[in-house]
N, C-alpha and C positions, 0 to 999 in steps of 0.2 A: 726895203719893198713896204714895209711899213709906214712909212712917211707916204711914199705913192699912194698905196690905198688908202689915208688917210686924206690930202690930199684931195681924192676921187670923188670920197665920200659928203667931202665939205665942200664939192661942187653939183653934186645930187641935189646934197640939203637946201642947197643956194638958189639953186634951178629948181626944185621944186617949188620951193618961195614963190618967186618973182611966177614961177608959171602961175601959182595958185591966184596973184594976180590979177593976171591977167585976164583969165579964164572968166569969171564973174556973170557963173549960171544961176540960174533959177532955183533948181532943186538939185539934192544932192545926187546924183547915178555913179559918180565916178569914184576911185578908192583907189589911192595910191600907196603901196605897203614897202618903203625901206626898211633892208637889214643889213645888218654886219653881223659877223660870228666865227667859230672856228668850222672850218672844213675837213672832215673823216677828222677828230678830238680824237675815235678807240686805236687811230695809228698813229704810234710816236714819230716813224720813220716821213709820213708822209702829209700829217695836219699841217692847214696853213689856215692867215688867218682871209675872212671872205665879205665882200658884197653884193646885194642885191637888188633890186626895183622890180615889184613888180603891178600888176595896172589889171582892175576887175570894175565892168560896166556893172551896173546895178540893173539896167533896159534889158540887158538877156536873162536875171533872175529867172528861175524859174522855182515852182513848189512843185513839190514830187511826193512820191509815198517813204522817200529816202529823208523826207526835208527841205531847205531853201536851197537849190544849187545853183550854181555861176560860172561861167568859164571866167579863167585866168592865163595871164600871158604873163614871164617874165626874164630875166635872164642873173645871171652872178657871175663875178669871178673872184680869184684867190690870189694868195700873194705870193702861188706860181705861175699865176698864169693862166693855169686851168679855166676852161669857160662852163657856162652851162643854159642852153637858153628853150626858152619850153613852155608849153601851152599844156591844159588839159580843165580842170572841175575840180571847186570845193563847194563843199557842204557848210553851212553858217548856224549855229545853234545858240540862241542866244538862254543866259544860267544870269537873270539880271542884270547886274552894269558886267559883268564877264561873257563875252567869244567863244566857245568851243569853235576852231575851225580845221575839220580834216579837209586834205586836198591829194589827188593824183595829178602828176603831169608828168607824158614822156615830152622827152627833149633830143636836143642833140649837145652830145658833150666832146670836148676838145681836151687831152690831157693836158695842155703845155708843156712845166714844166714842173708839171704836177704830179699826182696818181695815175695810174693805168690805170683803170676802169674794166679793159676787158673789146669793149666795143665802143661805138659813136651814139648809139640810139641806147641813153638809161632812161630808166622809169622811178622820178620822186616819189615819195609815201611821205604826207609834212601832216605832220598833227600841232595846231598854236592855237596858244592860249590868250586873251586878248582881255584888257582892261579898259573900258570903257572912260574921254576922259573929256573935258569942257570943247567945244566947237566941231565937234566932229570928227573926235581924236579916238585913236586908241596907243595903247602902249603894250605890246606883250613879248613875252618866249616862241620858238618854236623850235621841232627838231623833227628831218628827216632825214631817212633813210635811200641813197643811192643804188640804183640796183640794173644790171641790163637781163636780167629775167632769165640766163643762161642763153644769152643767145654769140656770147661772145667765147675763144677759149676758155679764156678765166674769167670766173667773175668775186673782185674781190668784197665789189660790196663801197657805199662810204657812210659816217653814221655825221649829221652834222647836228648843230648847238646854233640860234639866231638870235639877238633882239630886236623888236619890231615895229619900228613908228608908223602906223596908220594914219591918215587923212584923207574922210571923201569931202570932195566937191562936186 
């Protein structure tokens, strides 16, 4: 199963670079985030590797009293075929070359052969810390928690960590 995930990740990264070459946009308004890590690392019985992809369009950013907010959309899949499709908002705060990015995204969760989180509607709260790199890129680390806010009969939640590569186009 790990080999399958590595092949999918390699495909994402290859597609990502091909798409970037074809795009030829005058300004950097779109950001893609490719990430991999460990889903539910705090549960020995149900932990699994994960890969994911997230999109943000900076044309839709809004400056608010909470900072700069923007919509995000993404998906992730685990080695146990659990999937999560989400859309929500993120804020971004720059501290020199570092970016602190909290986000909140409700979404659809399918357990596949993985962990039963108790409901199809799950809420992801995440924090990410990333470092600016040359050529409009960033490398970061993020932590998130999935929970159904007690909408289901049970609400075990899942804690995950990821390594992120972000690129603006």
